[in-house]
N, C-alpha and C positions, 0 to 999 in steps of 0.2 A: 535487372531487378534484383537478384541475388547480392550484387555488389553493394547496391543501396542498403539492403537489409544487413549485410554483414558490417557495412560501416556504420549503421546506426546501432547495432549490437556493440561494436567497440567503443562508440561514443558513451553508450550506456554503461559499460564497465568502468570506464575512465571516470564518468560523473559519480558513479556509485563509490569508486575508491576515494575521490576527494571528498564527498559527504562524509564517509567514514573517517578520513584524516581529521576534517575539520571537527565533527562531533566529538571524537574522543579527546581531541585538543581541548574543547570547550568543556568537556567532563573534568579533565584534571586541573584547570585553571580557572573554572568558575563553579556555578552549584553542581555538585555531582549528581544530584538527584533528577532534575529536569532533563540536563543533557545526557546523563547516563542512560535514561530509559531510551532516549531517541538513538544513542550510540548503540547500544545492545539490538534494537529493534533493526537498524540498518546492517548490522552484523549478522543477524538472522537471515536477512534477504541474501547477503552475499554467500552465506554458508549454504543456503537453499540452492542458489544458482550453481555453486561448486558441486553440491551432491548430484544435482541434476546432470550436468556435464559429464561427471564421473561415471554415472550409471550408464550413460549413453555410449561412452568410450569404451567400457569395461565389458558391457554385455552386448553392444553392438545393435541393440533394439532400443526404441523409443520408450520413454518413460510413459507409465499409465497415466491418464488424466487424474486418477486418484491414488496416491501412493504415501509412503512414510516420509517422502520429501516436502510434503504439504505441511508437514508439523512446523517446518522452520518458517514457513510464510505465515501460518496462522499465529505464532508466536510474534511475529512482527506486529500483527494488528493488536494483540494483547498488550505488548509492551507501549506502542504508541497510545494505546487506550489509557494506560496507567499515567504516561507524561500528560495527556490532554485532561484527564479527570482531576488529577491531583494538584496540579500547578497552574497558578500561584497558590490557589487555596481550592479544596475539594468542592466539586459541583453539588448540586442538591439532588434530592430524590425525584424531584420533578423533571429535571434534566435525564435522568434514568428513564422515565416515563417515555419522553420524545424520543430517546435513542431506541427503546424497545419498539414503539410504534413505527418506526423508520425501518428497522429490521423486519418487522411482521410484513409491512406492505411489500418491501422489496422482495422478501421470500416468496410471498404470494404471487407478484408479478412474474418473478424469475420461473417458477414453477408451472405457472399458467400459461406464459408466452412461450418458453423454451422447451418444456420436458417432452411433449408429444412429437413435435417436429424433429428434436434429437433422436428419439427412439426411432422415427420412421426413415430419417435420412442417414443416420449414423450407426443405429443399432446399439447394442450392449445393454447395459442395466442402469438402475437408478443410482448405483454406487459410482460408476464411472463418471455419469453425468454431475454428480456432486462435486467431483474435483474441480469442475470448472464453475457451477453455479453457486458455490458458497462464496466465492470471491465477491460479485457484484452485491451480496447481501452484506457481508462484512463490510464492503465499502460504505453501503448506506448507513450502516450504524456508525462507522468512524467519521464520516462525513458530517452526520448530524451532530456528533460529540464536538467536533472542531467547530461547527457553527454554534453551538450552545456556548462552548468556551469564548468565542467572539463576543457573545452576548453578554457574558458575565464579567468582563474586564473593562476598565476605563482608562488606565494608565496606559500612556501613549507607547511605550516600548513594548509592553505585554500585548497590547492590541495589534501592533504591527506583526508581532511574531505569531499571533494566533491567526491573523488573516493570511499570512503566508503558508502556515501549516494547513490551513483549510484548502487554500488552491493547490497544495501539494496532495492531500488526500482526494480532492476532486479529480486531479489529472490522473492519478492512480486507479480511481474508480472508473473513468472513462475507458482507460486502457483496457481493464478487465472485462467491462461491458462489451467493448468492440471483440475482444478475444473471444468471448463466449458466443456472440452474434456471427462471427465468422465461422467458427467451429460446427455451429449447428446449421446455418443457413447456406453456407459456400463450401463447396467441395475443395476449392483452391483457396488458400490464405497466404497473401504475401507477407503479412506480419508488419508491414511498415507503419501503418498509422498508429497501432497500439504501441510500438516502440518508441514513437516520437513522444506519447503522452506519459511513457514509462520514464524517458528522459527527463520531461518537464517536471516530474515528481521531484526528482533529485534537484533539478535547477532551482526550484522554489526554496528548498532547504539551503542551498548554497548562497542564495541571496538572503535569506533569513538570519543564519546563524552569525556571519561576521558583523552584522550591524549590533551586535551586543557587546559594546565595549567594556574595557575592565572597569570603567567607571558607572556602567550601568549593568551589573550582574544580575542575571535571573536568579532570583532566590526562591528557596522552596517554600 
């Protein structure tokens, strides 16, 4: 089981580096705004992982479920949000209401379903719980944002890019929900299934980005 997990984690880092290389290439060869937001977002993801590993190696202890490292991962959501909201044109206030509603419902569900079991089975306090609970909530918002972006575009290239970004966000959300569920309800977590979905998050972007040729530039 450990070998499978280590293999998946290695694949995850490889796909992450491939995505970063591709997104930064697109940033400097096509629209610097759309691809730039995504490139910086995935860079935040890499920096968060590096900071996490560095902490564990230096201190010899596992990182707390809520720590300063979470700032990198939260910034990832913010940057992807900018990319989806602003391009090709800004979404409307009505779209913002849908996104807010998704976040509200997800937040209510997460705290209702997971908080008491987490305190009973894992102990700790609400701050530690927040370090895992906030991600499915943020995922709900970014997934709804990606869905509203799909509904707002009709041009074929943009629609295809939006659909693939939507599936990427869904994969990330599934991974984080599995991670939270295993943390709360299972004393042993092999981490395999969530790593599969984290990899799929990057795979969808790898499929998305190369399909915008130099003659089909994504404009701001």
